N, C-alpha and C positions, 0 to 999 in steps of 0.2 A: 549605634555605638561601635559595634563590631566592624562595620564597613569603614568607619572613620579610622579606627586603629589599624586595620589592614592597609588602608590607603597611605597612612603615615609611614608604616613600615616599608612599603614598596617604594615610596619616594626617597626615604633615607637610604635604602639599599642601592637605588639608582644613583644617588649622589655619591655614595662611597665608591661605586664602581668607576664612575667618571674621574674621581680624584686619583685613582691608581694609574691612569693612562699617561700622566705627565712623566717625562724622562727624569731620571735622578739628577740632582744638581750637585756639582762639585764645589767643595769649599777648601779654602786654605786656612791652616791654623798656624799662627805664629806665636811662639812662646818666648818670653824674655826672662832671663835669670840674672840677677845681680849678686855677685859673690863679694863678700867682704875681703879686704886686702890680705889678711893673714891666711885665708883659705884659697887664695888664687892658684897657687901651684898644685894643690891637691885636686882642685876642680879641673885644671888643665890636663893632669894625668888621666883623670877619668874620661874626659872628652877624647883624648888621643886613643885610649883603649877602645872606646865604643866606635870611634871613627874607623878603626881597622876592621872591626866586626861588620860594620855597615858596608864597607868597601868589598868585603868578601861575599856578602849575601846578595847584593844588588845584581852583579853579573850572573849569578846562578839562579836568580829569581826565587829566592827562598822566603820572601815575605809572604805572609798570608793575605787573603782578600780582605781581611778586616780593616786595615788602615792603609797600607801602601799599594795593594794589588788591585787588579781589575778582573 
């Protein structure tokens, strides 16, 4: 019984090591937001504000590796 358990553990460890050899896959995430008519101008102001922040951060590479960086 001990030999069987040891064999199973070794096989599982070998399989998990092989699974880590695959290169990371890249994904694209698209989000869609629908704004009601009366909130359209407020939403546009927020988008313009954040657009300016993103334009400043991209050239200086201030994004972390979490979402945007490599």
